[in-house]
N, C-alpha and C positions, 0 to 999 in steps of 0.2 A: 636537658632531658634526664628522666628519672633510669633507673637500670635496675637490674637484678643480678646477683651471682651463683652459677651453678659450680660444687664440686662435688667430688665422689671419687674414692677408691675402690679397688677389688677386694683387694686382701689387705687387713689391718693386723699383722702379727700382735704388734705392743700392748695395740687398744689405745693406743695415744694420739690418735688420729692427725698425728704430725703431717703425712702428705697432704692430706684434706687444707692444713692451714699453710702452708708452703701455697697451694694452688690460689688459695684466697688471698694472700699476701700478691702474689703476682697478678691477681686479676684486679687486685685497688688501683693496683698502679697504672694498669690497662685504663681504668676507669676515668683515674686522674687526668692522664694524657690524652685522653676521647672528649673530658669536660663531662661528663657522667657522672649522676647521684647515685650513688647505692644506697637503696630503700629497703632491701633485703639479702640475705646470702641463703640460699639452699644446698643443703649438705646430704649425701647420701654413705657413710662410712661401711668400709668392710663389706658392701653389695654389690655383684658384680650386675653387668648392665647386659649379659648375655644368656643369663639363667633363667629369666623369666619368672624370676622373684618380683614383688611390687617394690618399686623405690617411692617412699616417701616424701624424700624432698621433692623429688621429680614431678610426682604428682601434683605435689602443693605449689610447686612453680606454674604448673599448666595451668590449675585451676584459679591461680591467683593473676591470670593474662597479664603480664609484666609488657611493657612497650618496648623493652629491649632486655638481650641477655648477654654475661658475661660468663666464658668458662674458658679454664686452662688450655683445652685441646677438644676438638669435635667428638673422640672417642671416649672423653670423658661426660660429656654429656649424651651422648646415645651412641650405640652400636648396631642397632639393628632398625632395617627400611621401617617397621611400624614406628617407632619411636619418633623419627625423623617427618614422617606426613604429620604425627600429630604436633607437633612441632613448626613446621611450614603453615599448618592451619590457623597460628596465632597470627602472621604475616608480621610479624616484628626482625628488626635484623639482630644477627648473633655475633658475636666480637671474641676472638679468641685468641689468648695470650700467643699461642706458638704458629698459627696460620691466617691469622688479620679476621676480613670481614666476611661472614656466609650472608650475602645478601639474598635472604629466603623472599624476599617481594618480588622477585623477576624471574622470569623463566630459565633465563640461563646459571642464575646465581643457585635455582632449584635442583636444576642439573647437574651442576658441579656437586652440590651438597649430597643430591643421589647416588652420585657417581661413588665419591668417597664412602657413603655408609654401606654401599652394598661392598666393595673391596673391605673394608672394618668387620661386617658379618661374616665374610668370604673367611678372613683370617681366623678370625675367632672360630668358626666352624671348623678348619682345615686345625687350629690348635688341640679342640678337642678330639678329632680324630686321630692326630697324635697321641696324646695323654691316653686315650683309650687302648691303641698297640700296645703304649709302653708297658701300661697297667695288666695287660694281656701277657707280655711276654716276662714281666717281672713273677707274676703271680705263679706262671707255668714253671720257672726256674728255681721258684722256692723263698724269693724272697716278698718282706712281710711290708705292704704298703701301709701309709698312714701311721696314724696313734695305735702303739701296741695295745694299750686296753690292761684294765683290769688286771691282775697276775703277773705282769710282765712289764719291765723297765729299761731303757736304753743304757749302756754305757758307753757313749763316743757313738761308734755306729753299729754297735754289736747289740744285740737284743737278748737280755740275760732274765732270770727268774727272779721274781721279789718272793723271797720265801715265805714271807707273812702272806701274805695277799694269796699266795700260790696253796699255803694251809687252809685259809679259810674258804678256799675254791673247793677245795679235796674236802672238806668237812660239810658243807652243803652238798655236793655230788653222793659222800655215802648215806646221808641221811635220808635225802630226796631218794635215793635207790631203794634204802630201807624201811622204804614207809612214811617217812614224816611229810608233811604239806610243807609248801612253799610257806607259806603263813607262818607257822612255828619257827619255821628254822630263822625270818625273817624276825620274829619277836624275840628270839635267844639273843641274834647279833646285834639289835637295836638295847637290849637290857644291858650285854657285853661291855658296851659299846665301841663295839667294831666298827670303824667308818665306814659307807658304801662306796660303792666305784663314782659317785658323784663330790661324795665328799673327798676322796683321796683327790680327784682333780682339781679341788678347789684349793687344797693343800698346796701341791705342786704348785699351781700357779703363784700360790704367796711365796715358795719356798725359791721360783725362779725368782721372782719380784725384787726379792731380799738379795737375792746372788748380785742381781743384773742392776743395783742400788735405783730401783723404780720403786714409785707408791705402789705398795699391796692393793690388787683389786678388792672392792666392795660389793658384795650381794645384798640385794633388797631381804633375802629371806633367808633363814640358819639354813647349814649345812645338810644337806636332804639324808633321810636316812633309809634303812633299807625296807623294799617294799616286796612284794610278790612278781612284779612287772618284772623290775630292776633286778632280782634274782634268777627271773626264768630266762630272760635277755640274756645274764651274764651267763649261765651254764649252756644255753644252747651255744654258744661262740664258737664257730669250729676251730681257730685259733688255739684255741686252749688245748686242742689235742694236733695240735703242727699243720693242720689244714689251711691254706689259701684260699679264700673264695671272691671271687669276683660275679659282680651280677648275677647273686645269689646260687654261683656253680663251682664247684670243688676244682680251682684251676691248677693247682699245683700242691705240694708239700713242701713246709721246712726239709733241711738238707738233715741227713741221718746224723745223732748227736746233737742235734739241736733242741734247745731246752722245751719239754713240754708240761703243762700240767697234769693233764689226764692223757690214758691211749686213746688211741680211736676206738678201739671197740667199747670202752666207756661211754666218749661222748656219742654213739650209736644208739647205747642202752639211754641214755638223758635224752637223745631225740626220740625216741620210739614211747616215753614213758610222759615226757612233757609235750608232746604233741599228739597224742592219744586223743580221737574225737571222746572216746567211753570214759577218760578221764575226767572223776566227778572232783567241781570246782565248786564252792561256795560262794555267795553276795563278797564284793569287796569288804574290808572291814570286821567280815565276820567269821567267829573263831566255832570249831564243834567243841562244845562243853560240856555233852551229853555223853555215855556211855552207848548206848543203844539208840539212840535215834536216828532213823534210817537203817538201822541194822535190823532190828527184830522185825517180824511180821507178823499181820494179823491172821490169824487161824478160823476165823468165823466161817460157819460153810454157809456156802449161798445155795441157790434152787439150781444152778448148774450143775451138772453131775461128769463123771469123765467115763473114761470106756468101760471101765468094770462098775458102773452105775452107782459110784461113792460121790458123796456132795464135795465139789472143788472150793477148799476154802479161798476167802477173799485175796489174800495174799498182799495187802496192801503196806505200805511202809507205817510203821510206827513212830510217830513224830512227839516231840515232848510240847507238852500244854502244861502253863502256869496254872496252878490252883483256883479251882472256882470259888466263889464267896457262895454260902450255904445258908439258911436261917435255922439258928440254934431254937432248944424247945423254951426258954428264954424270951423268946422274941428278938434279941439279938442276931448279928451275922460274923461268921469266922471264914476264916479262906483254909480250902481244901489245902492240902499237898501237891506239888506237881506230879503231876504224870505222864505215863503215856499213852498216846491216842491213834486210834487206826486213821492215817490221813487219808484213805480212801471211803470208806464206809460210817466214820465218824461213832461204831458202835461199838468199838470193844476199849475200856479207859482200864490203865492199873496204875497202881502209885510208882512212879518211877524209883525211889529209893529202895523200894522193897525187891523189885526188880533186879535191879541195879545189883545189890546186896546178893541175893539170889544167884545170877550168872554167874556174875565174879567168885563167888563160895565154890559152885559145882565146877568153874573149871580148872583154879588154882587148888581146888582140893585135889581134885583129879591129877594134877600136874606135881604135886607135892607127895604120891603115894611113892612106896617104893618100886614098886614095879612100875611106874610111871614111863619109863623109857620106852617100856613095852608097846607101847603107843604110836612109838613112830619110829621108824627103820633106823640103823645108825650105822655108821661105817667111816671112811677115811674124811674129816671136817675139809682138808686141804685139797683132797682130791674134788670133795663134793664142789667146793667153791669157785674151784676153777673149771668143771664141767658146768658148773650152771652160768659163770659169767660167759662162758663160751657160748652155750645155748641163747641166751639172752642175746648175747650179741648178734648172732644168727637171726635170731627173730626178728632183731629190729631192723638188718638191714633190707631183710626180706620183705617187710610191712614200708620200707623208706623207698626200694626199688618197686614197689606196685603204688608211693605215691606221685614216685617221677613220672611212670607210665601214665599214672592218670593227669598230669600236670602236663604230659606232652614232652616232657624233657627226653625222655630215651623211646624208642618205638618197642613194638610188639616181639621181634627177632630178639632185641638185645633183653627185653626184660625176661624171655625164655631162657638164654644163656645163665644170665644171672642167677634165675630160679634154679636151673639145674644145678650148677654150680654150689649152690648155697645148699639145696634141699641134701646133699652129698657130704658136705661139710656137717651137717644139723646131724643125719642119721648118728654118724662118728661120735659128736658132741651128746644126742640123746643117749648113746648107749654106754658114752663116761658117766652119764649122770646115774644110769640104772646099776653101773658096778661100783658107785659110790653111796648106794643106799639114801637117797633125801630125807633131811630132815623136816620137819614140819612146822617146828617152830624153833628160837634161838634154843641153841644147847642151853645155858643159862638162866634160862625158865625152867627146865624140868629136873624138879629136884629139890630138898628142903627148903632153898633159898629162892622158892619162888614168890613168895609173897614179896620179899624183900626186892626182889628183881623187878615187879610187876608193877610197885609204887614208885620205882623211878623211870616207868615208860612215861612218853607225853602221848595224849588222850588220842590222838591221830593213830600212836601206833597200838595201844592197847585195843581200838576200834577193829584195822587192819588182822591184829591177832584171833579177835574173838570170831570175824567175821570168816575168817580161814580154817579156824577151828570144830567152829559149832553153830549149827543153824537156831536160832531162836525163834521160837513161834508161842504167841500167846493167845490164848484162848477165852473166848467169853466167859463170863460169870454171872452169877444172879446180881441183880443191883441191892447195893445195902450190904451182902454178904461180906464175911471178914476174909483177910487175904489170904488164897488158898494156893500153895507154891506148885500144886499138881496142873494149875493151868497155864503155867510157863513152862511151855516145852525147850531143853536146851540138847540136840540131838547130836553128837558127833559126826561130822562130815568122814566120808570112806575116803 
C-alpha cells in the first residue's frame, strides 16, 4: 500500500531543516517495517501548528487524499482539534513513530485521537498563557524581550549600543525634528551607502553563519535600501528611549544607566510629529522638487464678500504645471516654461522660475541686511532650545494622552489628571520660552552668509522656512502681459 510522510518543526533556528530531516528518516524506517511504499513527503519547516498560520505542506497533503499517513508523532501532524477533524475526514490510517497506529477509521480510534488532540491543544494554550505572563513580568522589570533591533547589539547577555547605528538614528531624529522629510533622509542615507536595518540583519546573519562554520544564507533579492516606511518604523520604536512595550503598551523601562539611543522627551516629540494626522505626506516615490508648490496661494478675488464687504480671495494652492505647447507666428509650436497655476480655480498662472527668484530674493535680501536680526527676537540660544524642547515634549505627551483616551487605553479621570499635571508643566516651559526670546529661523541664516547657508539646505527645509516666514499670494494679471513683480505678494508673518 502507498503512503505519504508528513514532517514539521515549529522553530528552525539555523534554517538548515535538520529536525524535519531526522523525522523523515525515522518515518521512512517505519514505512519499510510496515511494508508501505512512500510516494510523497510533505514538510512544514519552521511553522507552528497552533499559530493559525496556513501550513502549505499540510494543506497539500489533505488535497492529495493519501491512502495512509506516517508522522513522527501526532503533535507533529496536528495540535488543534479542528485539524484532527479534517484528517479524520480522509478515513485513512495514521501511523506514528513514537505512538503506534491511530486508527481513525473506527469510533474508538477516533475517540482516542480526539482526546490526545484536546490535551495537546490544552498544553499549547497553557504554554502560551505562561509565556505571556512571563513576558509581562520581564517587561515590567525592564528586561528587553526578543531581538534588540537596529541601534543596539548584544554582548553575551548584555545589551549595548551599536555606536555607528545609534549615530545614524540620532542624525535621522535631528533632521526629522528639524523639518526634513523622511523621504529626503532616506535618499541621503542611500546615496551615502548607509546600510538599512534589514541590510544590517542580513549582514549579521552572514557573520553568524561564518562564525559557526555554516554556509552563508542567500537571498533572492538585493539587500533592502532605506525607505520612508522603514525609517518611520525605526524612529517610532519605543526601545530607542529605553521603554519596554508589551502588546502595544509601555509595560516598563530599562534600568537607570542602561543604554538609550534617545531620551523619552525626544521619543514623545517624534511620536507627535510622525503620527500627527495633519502631517502632509507625498505619494510614495515622489519628492517635492518645487519651492512654492502647495505653499503659495491664489489671490484672485471671488464673488463672495467678507464681513467688511471686501471680496474673499480664492485661496487655492498653487501647483506646478509643465509648460504648455503654443503656436508661434511662423506656424510652428514651442513649449512655454513651467509655471505655478491655481489648483482650485485654474485661472491664475505665473512662470515658476520668475516667481521662485522673486520670493527667494525678497526673503534672502531681507535676511542679509545689517538690521536683519531685528526681525527676530534674540536671546540665549541654549536656554531657548532647552525651553523649546521641553514645550514640544509636553505638547506631544498631551496629544498622545488624548489619543490613548480616544483608543480606550485610559479613562476620563486618568486623562484629566494627566492633563492637569502637564498643563502646569507647560505653563512653566512656556514662560521659559518667553524668557529665552524665540528666534523664527536658524541663526546662521540671518546675516551676510544667508545665501550660502540657503543654498546648502534641502528643498523640504527651504519650503518650511518660507512657509514659516512669509505668506506668498499670487494675484491675477492680464493675459499675455509681461511678468509683473507686484502681482506676487510676499507678506511677512507676524
